C-alpha positions, 0 to 999 in steps of 0.5 A, a space after each residue: 500500500 505504501 509503495 502504491 502511495 509513493 508511486 502515485 505521489 511520484 506520478 503526481 509530481 511528474 505531472 505537475 512538473 510537466 504542467 509547469 513546463 507547458 504553462 511556462 511554454 505558453 506564457 506568451 500568447 502566440 501571434 503572427 508577429 511573435 511567430 515571425 520573430 520566432 521563425 527569424 530566430 530559427 534562421 539566425 540560430 544563435 545570439 551574441 551577448 556582451 555585458 559585464 559579468 555582474 550584469 544580467 547574471 553574466 555567463 550563467 544568466 546567458 545559460 539560463 536564458 538559453 534554456 528559458 527561450 527553448 522552453 518558452 518558444 520551442 527553439 534551440 539557439 546557441 548563446 555566445 556570451 563574452 564579458 563586455 565593457 561598461 555601459 557607456 564604452 559599449 554603447 560607443 563601440 556599437 555606434 562606431 561599428 554601425 558607422 563602419 557597417 560592421 555587426 554589433 558586438 552584442 545583439 542585445 545592449 543593456 544600459 540605462 537612460 544615461 547611455 541610451 538617450 544620446 543615441 536615440 536620434 542617431 539611429 543606433 537602436 531598432 524600434 521593436 513592438 514589445 507591447 504587441 509581442 507580449 501584450 499580457 505583460 509588457 505595457 506602454 510604460 515599460 516600452 520606452 522611446 517608441 520601442 527602442 528601449 525595454 525596461 527590465 530592471 529597477 535599481 535603487 542606489 543607496 548604501 551597500 554595507 557589510 551586515 557582519 562587520 559594519 551593521 551600524 550603516 543599517 540605521 542610516 536614514 538620510 544622506 547627512 548620516 554619511 557625515 556622522 563622526 562614527 562613519 569617518 573613514 568607513 564610507 567608500 564612494 565611486 570616483 564617478 559618484 554613481 547616483 549623484 547625477 540625479 541629485 544634481 538636477 535642479 528639481 531634486 537637490 540642485 548643484 549648489 546643495 549637492 556640491 556642498 555635501 560632496 565637499 563635506 563627504 570628500 573629507 570623511 570618505 575612506 577611499 574610492 572604489 568602482 561599482 564592482 566592489 560588492 565582493 570587497 564589501 562582502 569580504 569586509 575589506 570595505 565597510 560600506 559603499 555609498 552611493 552604490 550603483 544599484 544596491 542589487 548585489 545585496 539581494 543576490 544568492 551570493 551576497 544576501 546573507 552578508 550584504 545589506 542595502 539602505 535606501 536613503 530617504 532624501 536620495 530615493 531614486 528608481 533607476 531603470 536598466 533597459 534592453 535595446 536592440 542595435 540596428 546592426 545586430 547580427 541576430 535581432 530576432 534572437 535578441 528580441 526573444 531574449 528581451 521577452 524571456 527576461 520580461 517573463 515571470 520566469 526570466 525576472 525570477 531566474 535571471 534578474 532576481 536570483 543572479 542579478 538581485 533586482 527585478 522590474 518593480 512594475 511587475 507586481 509579482 517581483 520582490 522589487 515591487 514589494 520593496 518599493 511599495 513598503 518604502 512608499 508606505 513609509 513616505 518615500 518619494 522616488 525620482 523615476 529616472 526614465 529616458 524622458 526624465 533624463 532627456 528633459 534635464 539637459 544641464 545635468 551632464 555639465 553640472 555633474 562634471 563639476 561635481 566629480 572634479 571635487 572627488 577627483 581632487 580629493 583622490 590626488 
């Protein structure tokens, strides 16, 4: 009797597994437009991805995407991942390649409004009907710049700190807390002041106010480190990084037990990462399927949540959505750094250049 029960349970488990696979494969309703993309991707046969190893799960994220695309769209494509340059450098390289009539280094470019906006009028990115391809998931808000930029992640810059060696940073509330005497020498910041570019906007802090703060901060920081310093914070070498580029490492499987993240009330911002398909992409249809998979509930969970640490908050089924909802309930007001927002703040670049010089002078 017990054997029969176990067999029945195993059979039921197998059925549930199969049902889950079928459900996953049918997540996106088929349409003529989507079928055309799938047929195009079959002919292309492969996908080339190039971005930082800490972006979109790096090589592991590419592997997960390959399996997910196969299950969701019924096609088997080879994904070639090559560790790539930073957002700005990579965008410049792709543009140079387009001008030279060469295929893009990556078929799917990942960047922010800062890097994408300058190239929108230069024809670097394709217009993709994302909402038509995935109408049950992708809305007009998520699909920006007339289909040329698809939101895939929400980043929340703040303080990234070691919960074991520097738990006191978990009590910080506002930017001024970084200047407290007990934090002197423990705060590390980036040489390019990640996150401060938004604060320099006239309708956020404004240049004079944030410049005065940075001058004070430059007198108490313990040094400079780049966005990839999460491992150094996790090891205890660096107590805290502020402002962090994103805060997402604290939520990855690798670091969630040791890293903490605090969003500061007077510097709260939602910064979006986008997928954009270069005009000169060699495998544009496969790249579109990559963007669709990342946007799916499974892609948001397996790549963005598990490997990157943050998903798109506009999807109600994500942890990032719940995190922001909780902060807004506490009274947090976020600056939404969209492509439209960045494009409407043309003076940021000049003022931000003066701001980074303050930190550069401190490093000499």
